mmJSON file of the N, C-alpha and C atoms, coordinates in Angstrom:
{"data_MODEL":{"atom_site":{
"group_PDB":["ATOM","ATOM","ATOM","ATOM","ATOM","ATOM","ATOM","ATOM","ATOM","ATOM","ATOM","ATOM","ATOM","ATOM","ATOM","ATOM","ATOM","ATOM","ATOM","ATOM","ATOM","ATOM","ATOM","ATOM","ATOM","ATOM","ATOM","ATOM","ATOM","ATOM","ATOM","ATOM","ATOM","ATOM","ATOM","ATOM","ATOM","ATOM","ATOM","ATOM","ATOM","ATOM","ATOM","ATOM","ATOM","ATOM","ATOM","ATOM","ATOM","ATOM","ATOM","ATOM","ATOM","ATOM","ATOM","ATOM","ATOM","ATOM","ATOM","ATOM","ATOM","ATOM","ATOM","ATOM","ATOM","ATOM","ATOM","ATOM","ATOM","ATOM","ATOM","ATOM","ATOM","ATOM","ATOM","ATOM","ATOM","ATOM","ATOM","ATOM","ATOM","ATOM","ATOM","ATOM","ATOM","ATOM","ATOM","ATOM","ATOM","ATOM","ATOM","ATOM","ATOM","ATOM","ATOM","ATOM","ATOM","ATOM","ATOM","ATOM","ATOM","ATOM","ATOM","ATOM","ATOM","ATOM","ATOM","ATOM","ATOM","ATOM","ATOM","ATOM","ATOM","ATOM","ATOM","ATOM","ATOM","ATOM","ATOM","ATOM","ATOM","ATOM","ATOM","ATOM","ATOM","ATOM","ATOM","ATOM","ATOM","ATOM","ATOM","ATOM","ATOM","ATOM","ATOM","ATOM","ATOM","ATOM","ATOM","ATOM","ATOM","ATOM","ATOM","ATOM","ATOM","ATOM","ATOM","ATOM","ATOM","ATOM","ATOM","ATOM","ATOM","ATOM","ATOM","ATOM"],
"id":[1,2,3,4,5,6,7,8,9,10,11,12,13,14,15,16,17,18,19,20,21,22,23,24,25,26,27,28,29,30,31,32,33,34,35,36,37,38,39,40,41,42,43,44,45,46,47,48,49,50,51,52,53,54,55,56,57,58,59,60,61,62,63,64,65,66,67,68,69,70,71,72,73,74,75,76,77,78,79,80,81,82,83,84,85,86,87,88,89,90,91,92,93,94,95,96,97,98,99,100,101,102,103,104,105,106,107,108,109,110,111,112,113,114,115,116,117,118,119,120,121,122,123,124,125,126,127,128,129,130,131,132,133,134,135,136,137,138,139,140,141,142,143,144,145,146,147,148,149,150,151,152,153,154,155,156],
"type_symbol":["N","C","C","N","C","C","N","C","C","N","C","C","N","C","C","N","C","C","N","C","C","N","C","C","N","C","C","N","C","C","N","C","C","N","C","C","N","C","C","N","C","C","N","C","C","N","C","C","N","C","C","N","C","C","N","C","C","N","C","C","N","C","C","N","C","C","N","C","C","N","C","C","N","C","C","N","C","C","N","C","C","N","C","C","N","C","C","N","C","C","N","C","C","N","C","C","N","C","C","N","C","C","N","C","C","N","C","C","N","C","C","N","C","C","N","C","C","N","C","C","N","C","C","N","C","C","N","C","C","N","C","C","N","C","C","N","C","C","N","C","C","N","C","C","N","C","C","N","C","C","N","C","C","N","C","C"],
"label_atom_id":["N","CA","C","N","CA","C","N","CA","C","N","CA","C","N","CA","C","N","CA","C","N","CA","C","N","CA","C","N","CA","C","N","CA","C","N","CA","C","N","CA","C","N","CA","C","N","CA","C","N","CA","C","N","CA","C","N","CA","C","N","CA","C","N","CA","C","N","CA","C","N","CA","C","N","CA","C","N","CA","C","N","CA","C","N","CA","C","N","CA","C","N","CA","C","N","CA","C","N","CA","C","N","CA","C","N","CA","C","N","CA","C","N","CA","C","N","CA","C","N","CA","C","N","CA","C","N","CA","C","N","CA","C","N","CA","C","N","CA","C","N","CA","C","N","CA","C","N","CA","C","N","CA","C","N","CA","C","N","CA","C","N","CA","C","N","CA","C","N","CA","C","N","CA","C","N","CA","C","N","CA","C"],
"label_alt_id":[null,null,null,null,null,null,null,null,null,null,null,null,null,null,null,null,null,null,null,null,null,null,null,null,null,null,null,null,null,null,null,null,null,null,null,null,null,null,null,null,null,null,null,null,null,null,null,null,null,null,null,null,null,null,null,null,null,null,null,null,null,null,null,null,null,null,null,null,null,null,null,null,null,null,null,null,null,null,null,null,null,null,null,null,null,null,null,null,null,null,null,null,null,null,null,null,null,null,null,null,null,null,null,null,null,null,null,null,null,null,null,null,null,null,null,null,null,null,null,null,null,null,null,null,null,null,null,null,null,null,null,null,null,null,null,null,null,null,null,null,null,null,null,null,null,null,null,null,null,null,null,null,null,null,null,null],
"label_comp_id":["MET","MET","MET","SER","SER","SER","ASP","ASP","ASP","ASN","ASN","ASN","VAL","VAL","VAL","ILE","ILE","ILE","LYS","LYS","LYS","PHE","PHE","PHE","ARG","ARG","ARG","ARG","ARG","ARG","PRO","PRO","PRO","GLU","GLU","GLU","LYS","LYS","LYS","LYS","LYS","LYS","PRO","PRO","PRO","GLU","GLU","GLU","PRO","PRO","PRO","PRO","PRO","PRO","SER","SER","SER","ARG","ARG","ARG","LYS","LYS","LYS","PRO","PRO","PRO","ARG","ARG","ARG","GLY","GLY","GLY","PRO","PRO","PRO","MET","MET","MET","PRO","PRO","PRO","GLY","GLY","GLY","TRP","TRP","TRP","ALA","ALA","ALA","PRO","PRO","PRO","PHE","PHE","PHE","ALA","ALA","ALA","ALA","ALA","ALA","LEU","LEU","LEU","LEU","LEU","LEU","GLY","GLY","GLY","VAL","VAL","VAL","ALA","ALA","ALA","ILE","ILE","ILE","LEU","LEU","LEU","ILE","ILE","ILE","PHE","PHE","PHE","PHE","PHE","PHE","VAL","VAL","VAL","GLN","GLN","GLN","ARG","ARG","ARG","SER","SER","SER","GLY","GLY","GLY","LEU","LEU","LEU","ILE","ILE","ILE","GLY","GLY","GLY"],
"label_asym_id":["A","A","A","A","A","A","A","A","A","A","A","A","A","A","A","A","A","A","A","A","A","A","A","A","A","A","A","A","A","A","A","A","A","A","A","A","A","A","A","A","A","A","A","A","A","A","A","A","A","A","A","A","A","A","A","A","A","A","A","A","A","A","A","A","A","A","A","A","A","A","A","A","A","A","A","A","A","A","A","A","A","A","A","A","A","A","A","A","A","A","A","A","A","A","A","A","A","A","A","A","A","A","A","A","A","A","A","A","A","A","A","A","A","A","A","A","A","A","A","A","A","A","A","A","A","A","A","A","A","A","A","A","A","A","A","A","A","A","A","A","A","A","A","A","A","A","A","A","A","A","A","A","A","A","A","A"],
"label_entity_id":["1","1","1","1","1","1","1","1","1","1","1","1","1","1","1","1","1","1","1","1","1","1","1","1","1","1","1","1","1","1","1","1","1","1","1","1","1","1","1","1","1","1","1","1","1","1","1","1","1","1","1","1","1","1","1","1","1","1","1","1","1","1","1","1","1","1","1","1","1","1","1","1","1","1","1","1","1","1","1","1","1","1","1","1","1","1","1","1","1","1","1","1","1","1","1","1","1","1","1","1","1","1","1","1","1","1","1","1","1","1","1","1","1","1","1","1","1","1","1","1","1","1","1","1","1","1","1","1","1","1","1","1","1","1","1","1","1","1","1","1","1","1","1","1","1","1","1","1","1","1","1","1","1","1","1","1"],
"label_seq_id":[1,1,1,2,2,2,3,3,3,4,4,4,5,5,5,6,6,6,7,7,7,8,8,8,9,9,9,10,10,10,11,11,11,12,12,12,13,13,13,14,14,14,15,15,15,16,16,16,17,17,17,18,18,18,19,19,19,20,20,20,21,21,21,22,22,22,23,23,23,24,24,24,25,25,25,26,26,26,27,27,27,28,28,28,29,29,29,30,30,30,31,31,31,32,32,32,33,33,33,34,34,34,35,35,35,36,36,36,37,37,37,38,38,38,39,39,39,40,40,40,41,41,41,42,42,42,43,43,43,44,44,44,45,45,45,46,46,46,47,47,47,48,48,48,49,49,49,50,50,50,51,51,51,52,52,52],
"pdbx_PDB_ins_code":[null,null,null,null,null,null,null,null,null,null,null,null,null,null,null,null,null,null,null,null,null,null,null,null,null,null,null,null,null,null,null,null,null,null,null,null,null,null,null,null,null,null,null,null,null,null,null,null,null,null,null,null,null,null,null,null,null,null,null,null,null,null,null,null,null,null,null,null,null,null,null,null,null,null,null,null,null,null,null,null,null,null,null,null,null,null,null,null,null,null,null,null,null,null,null,null,null,null,null,null,null,null,null,null,null,null,null,null,null,null,null,null,null,null,null,null,null,null,null,null,null,null,null,null,null,null,null,null,null,null,null,null,null,null,null,null,null,null,null,null,null,null,null,null,null,null,null,null,null,null,null,null,null,null,null,null],
"Cartn_x":[47.455,46.184,46.013,46.847,45.881,46.123,47.314,47.365,46.45,45.626,44.308,43.419,42.638,41.872,42.444,40.306,40.387,39.805,40.373,39.531,38.707,37.572,36.799,36.277,35.972,36.062,34.195,33.763,32.214,32.302,31.672,31.151,30.225,31.046,30.799,29.223,28.103,26.867,26.723,25.37,25.746,24.452,24.822,23.782,22.566,21.681,20.154,20.083,19.463,18.454,17.656,17.377,17.009,14.9,14.895,13.308,12.315,11.278,9.818,9.726,8.821,8.711,7.612,7.034,6.071,4.441,3.911,2.814,1.959,1.15,0.188,-1.188,-1.909,-2.862,-3.877,-4.716,-6.313,-6.735,-7.363,-8.589,-9.743,-11.561,-11.735,-12.805,-12.989,-13.829,-13.679,-12.291,-11.395,-12.234,-12.321,-13.066,-14.775,-15.568,-16.555,-16.787,-15.7,-15.633,-15.502,-14.558,-13.976,-15.662,-15.753,-17.073,-18.054,-18.27,-19.643,-18.848,-17.805,-17.362,-17.207,-17.464,-17.404,-18.766,-19.292,-20.739,-21.87,-21.041,-21.782,-21.201,-19.557,-19.36,-20.012,-20.457,-21.203,-22.668,-23.517,-24.821,-24.864,-23.765,-23.717,-23.812,-22.148,-22.056,-23.432,-24.012,-25.765,-26.916,-26.708,-27.233,-27.04,-25.866,-25.388,-26.297,-25.779,-26.129,-24.489,-23.583,-22.801,-22.795,-23.456,-23.289,-24.831,-26.294,-27.189,-27.656],
"Cartn_y":[-15.497,-15.22,-14.335,-14.19,-13.72,-12.492,-12.272,-10.122,-9.965,-10.45,-9.725,-8.732,-10.016,-9.576,-8.613,-7.898,-6.711,-7.512,-7.225,-7.456,-6.445,-6.798,-5.771,-5.861,-4.664,-5.307,-4.414,-4.902,-5.057,-3.2,-2.455,-1.233,-0.886,-0.509,-0.326,-0.619,-0.514,-0.4,0.246,1.538,2.82,1.918,2.297,0.947,2.307,0.899,1.06,1.803,3.685,4.379,3.26,3.912,2.701,3.412,2.451,2.372,2.22,2.811,2.673,1.056,1.599,-0.142,-0.307,-1.431,-1.762,-1.708,-0.988,-1.348,-2.506,-2.657,-4.162,-3.605,-5.087,-4.648,-3.111,-3.07,-2.159,-2.723,-2.572,-3.28,-3.19,-3.913,-4.322,-2.873,-2.713,-1.719,-0.398,0.137,1.634,2.327,1.05,1.731,2.495,1.689,2.109,3.167,3.29,4.627,5.6,5.759,6.749,7.722,6.589,7.057,7.236,6.667,7.075,8.374,8.61,10.329,11.091,10.759,11.774,12.466,11.132,11.099,12.18,11.726,12.709,14.875,13.846,15.626,16.858,16.043,16.449,16.813,15.796,16.163,17.456,17.963,18.419,20.24,19.956,21.575,21.949,20.288,20.99,21.615,21.289,21.481,22.902,22.968,24.377,25.837,25.371,26.702,26.856,26.47,26.656,26.58,24.869,24.301,25.456,24.908,25.128,24.47],
"Cartn_z":[-28.705,-29.114,-27.985,-26.921,-25.694,-25.522,-26.377,-26.326,-27.284,-27.852,-28.21,-27.555,-26.331,-25.82,-24.997,-24.512,-23.885,-22.83,-21.967,-20.777,-19.651,-19.999,-19.275,-17.676,-16.715,-15.19,-15.412,-14.746,-14.722,-14.13,-14.828,-13.813,-12.488,-11.706,-10.531,-9.766,-9.259,-8.929,-7.56,-8.25,-6.834,-5.637,-4.677,-3.402,-4.079,-3.766,-3.796,-2.873,-2.503,-2.164,-0.913,0.137,0.788,0.912,0.772,0.661,1.55,0.779,2.852,3.129,3.61,4.267,3.398,3.024,1.975,2.851,2.56,3.185,2.803,3.721,3.759,2.778,2.281,1.214,2.451,1.298,1.45,1.911,3.226,3.545,2.981,2.229,1.268,1.12,2.687,3.145,2.863,2.522,2.557,1.2,0.482,-1.113,-0.574,0.196,0.673,1.556,1.678,2.975,2.504,1.973,1.069,0.086,-0.382,-1.485,-0.202,0.492,1.433,2.43,2.515,2.996,2.184,0.39,-0.295,-0.59,-0.783,-0.66,0.744,1.885,2.795,2.433,1.781,1.248,0.811,0.123,-0.801,-0.6,0.558,1.222,1.544,2.659,3.806,2.529,1.503,0.682,-0.079,-0.606,-1.1,-0.137,1.391,2.429,2.749,2.904,2.766,1.646,0.51,-0.838,-1.609,-1.035,-2.059,-3.528,-3.339,-5.123,-5.429,-5.295,-5.706,-6.34],
"occupancy":[1.0,1.0,1.0,1.0,1.0,1.0,1.0,1.0,1.0,1.0,1.0,1.0,1.0,1.0,1.0,1.0,1.0,1.0,1.0,1.0,1.0,1.0,1.0,1.0,1.0,1.0,1.0,1.0,1.0,1.0,1.0,1.0,1.0,1.0,1.0,1.0,1.0,1.0,1.0,1.0,1.0,1.0,1.0,1.0,1.0,1.0,1.0,1.0,1.0,1.0,1.0,1.0,1.0,1.0,1.0,1.0,1.0,1.0,1.0,1.0,1.0,1.0,1.0,1.0,1.0,1.0,1.0,1.0,1.0,1.0,1.0,1.0,1.0,1.0,1.0,1.0,1.0,1.0,1.0,1.0,1.0,1.0,1.0,1.0,1.0,1.0,1.0,1.0,1.0,1.0,1.0,1.0,1.0,1.0,1.0,1.0,1.0,1.0,1.0,1.0,1.0,1.0,1.0,1.0,1.0,1.0,1.0,1.0,1.0,1.0,1.0,1.0,1.0,1.0,1.0,1.0,1.0,1.0,1.0,1.0,1.0,1.0,1.0,1.0,1.0,1.0,1.0,1.0,1.0,1.0,1.0,1.0,1.0,1.0,1.0,1.0,1.0,1.0,1.0,1.0,1.0,1.0,1.0,1.0,1.0,1.0,1.0,1.0,1.0,1.0,1.0,1.0,1.0,1.0,1.0,1.0],
"B_iso_or_equiv":[0.0,0.0,0.0,0.0,0.0,0.0,0.0,0.0,0.0,0.0,0.0,0.0,0.0,0.0,0.0,0.0,0.0,0.0,0.0,0.0,0.0,0.0,0.0,0.0,0.0,0.0,0.0,0.0,0.0,0.0,0.0,0.0,0.0,0.0,0.0,0.0,0.0,0.0,0.0,0.0,0.0,0.0,0.0,0.0,0.0,0.0,0.0,0.0,0.0,0.0,0.0,0.0,0.0,0.0,0.0,0.0,0.0,0.0,0.0,0.0,0.0,0.0,0.0,0.0,0.0,0.0,0.0,0.0,0.0,0.0,0.0,0.0,0.0,0.0,0.0,0.0,0.0,0.0,0.0,0.0,0.0,0.0,0.0,0.0,0.0,0.0,0.0,0.0,0.0,0.0,0.0,0.0,0.0,0.0,0.0,0.0,0.0,0.0,0.0,0.0,0.0,0.0,0.0,0.0,0.0,0.0,0.0,0.0,0.0,0.0,0.0,0.0,0.0,0.0,0.0,0.0,0.0,0.0,0.0,0.0,0.0,0.0,0.0,0.0,0.0,0.0,0.0,0.0,0.0,0.0,0.0,0.0,0.0,0.0,0.0,0.0,0.0,0.0,0.0,0.0,0.0,0.0,0.0,0.0,0.0,0.0,0.0,0.0,0.0,0.0,0.0,0.0,0.0,0.0,0.0,0.0],
"pdbx_formal_charge":[null,null,null,null,null,null,null,null,null,null,null,null,null,null,null,null,null,null,null,null,null,null,null,null,null,null,null,null,null,null,null,null,null,null,null,null,null,null,null,null,null,null,null,null,null,null,null,null,null,null,null,null,null,null,null,null,null,null,null,null,null,null,null,null,null,null,null,null,null,null,null,null,null,null,null,null,null,null,null,null,null,null,null,null,null,null,null,null,null,null,null,null,null,null,null,null,null,null,null,null,null,null,null,null,null,null,null,null,null,null,null,null,null,null,null,null,null,null,null,null,null,null,null,null,null,null,null,null,null,null,null,null,null,null,null,null,null,null,null,null,null,null,null,null,null,null,null,null,null,null,null,null,null,null,null,null],
"auth_seq_id":[1,1,1,2,2,2,3,3,3,4,4,4,5,5,5,6,6,6,7,7,7,8,8,8,9,9,9,10,10,10,11,11,11,12,12,12,13,13,13,14,14,14,15,15,15,16,16,16,17,17,17,18,18,18,19,19,19,20,20,20,21,21,21,22,22,22,23,23,23,24,24,24,25,25,25,26,26,26,27,27,27,28,28,28,29,29,29,30,30,30,31,31,31,32,32,32,33,33,33,34,34,34,35,35,35,36,36,36,37,37,37,38,38,38,39,39,39,40,40,40,41,41,41,42,42,42,43,43,43,44,44,44,45,45,45,46,46,46,47,47,47,48,48,48,49,49,49,50,50,50,51,51,51,52,52,52],
"auth_comp_id":["MET","MET","MET","SER","SER","SER","ASP","ASP","ASP","ASN","ASN","ASN","VAL","VAL","VAL","ILE","ILE","ILE","LYS","LYS","LYS","PHE","PHE","PHE","ARG","ARG","ARG","ARG","ARG","ARG","PRO","PRO","PRO","GLU","GLU","GLU","LYS","LYS","LYS","LYS","LYS","LYS","PRO","PRO","PRO","GLU","GLU","GLU","PRO","PRO","PRO","PRO","PRO","PRO","SER","SER","SER","ARG","ARG","ARG","LYS","LYS","LYS","PRO","PRO","PRO","ARG","ARG","ARG","GLY","GLY","GLY","PRO","PRO","PRO","MET","MET","MET","PRO","PRO","PRO","GLY","GLY","GLY","TRP","TRP","TRP","ALA","ALA","ALA","PRO","PRO","PRO","PHE","PHE","PHE","ALA","ALA","ALA","ALA","ALA","ALA","LEU","LEU","LEU","LEU","LEU","LEU","GLY","GLY","GLY","VAL","VAL","VAL","ALA","ALA","ALA","ILE","ILE","ILE","LEU","LEU","LEU","ILE","ILE","ILE","PHE","PHE","PHE","PHE","PHE","PHE","VAL","VAL","VAL","GLN","GLN","GLN","ARG","ARG","ARG","SER","SER","SER","GLY","GLY","GLY","LEU","LEU","LEU","ILE","ILE","ILE","GLY","GLY","GLY"],
"auth_asym_id":["A","A","A","A","A","A","A","A","A","A","A","A","A","A","A","A","A","A","A","A","A","A","A","A","A","A","A","A","A","A","A","A","A","A","A","A","A","A","A","A","A","A","A","A","A","A","A","A","A","A","A","A","A","A","A","A","A","A","A","A","A","A","A","A","A","A","A","A","A","A","A","A","A","A","A","A","A","A","A","A","A","A","A","A","A","A","A","A","A","A","A","A","A","A","A","A","A","A","A","A","A","A","A","A","A","A","A","A","A","A","A","A","A","A","A","A","A","A","A","A","A","A","A","A","A","A","A","A","A","A","A","A","A","A","A","A","A","A","A","A","A","A","A","A","A","A","A","A","A","A","A","A","A","A","A","A"],
"auth_atom_id":["N","CA","C","N","CA","C","N","CA","C","N","CA","C","N","CA","C","N","CA","C","N","CA","C","N","CA","C","N","CA","C","N","CA","C","N","CA","C","N","CA","C","N","CA","C","N","CA","C","N","CA","C","N","CA","C","N","CA","C","N","CA","C","N","CA","C","N","CA","C","N","CA","C","N","CA","C","N","CA","C","N","CA","C","N","CA","C","N","CA","C","N","CA","C","N","CA","C","N","CA","C","N","CA","C","N","CA","C","N","CA","C","N","CA","C","N","CA","C","N","CA","C","N","CA","C","N","CA","C","N","CA","C","N","CA","C","N","CA","C","N","CA","C","N","CA","C","N","CA","C","N","CA","C","N","CA","C","N","CA","C","N","CA","C","N","CA","C","N","CA","C","N","CA","C","N","CA","C","N","CA","C"],
"pdbx_PDB_model_num":[1,1,1,1,1,1,1,1,1,1,1,1,1,1,1,1,1,1,1,1,1,1,1,1,1,1,1,1,1,1,1,1,1,1,1,1,1,1,1,1,1,1,1,1,1,1,1,1,1,1,1,1,1,1,1,1,1,1,1,1,1,1,1,1,1,1,1,1,1,1,1,1,1,1,1,1,1,1,1,1,1,1,1,1,1,1,1,1,1,1,1,1,1,1,1,1,1,1,1,1,1,1,1,1,1,1,1,1,1,1,1,1,1,1,1,1,1,1,1,1,1,1,1,1,1,1,1,1,1,1,1,1,1,1,1,1,1,1,1,1,1,1,1,1,1,1,1,1,1,1,1,1,1,1,1,1]
}}}
C-alpha cells in the first residue's frame, strides 16, 4: 500500500529582502503643520500676483 503514496517535499522559500526600519507613529501636530505650510505658501503666491 505504501508503494502507491507519492511523497512531496516542500518547495524552498526565497529569503525575504531586508525591510526598512519601521518609522514611529507620526506626531499629532504634523498634519496641522503641513496644512499651515500650504496655506502660507498659497498666501504668498497670491500676494506675488502669480495666481491673480
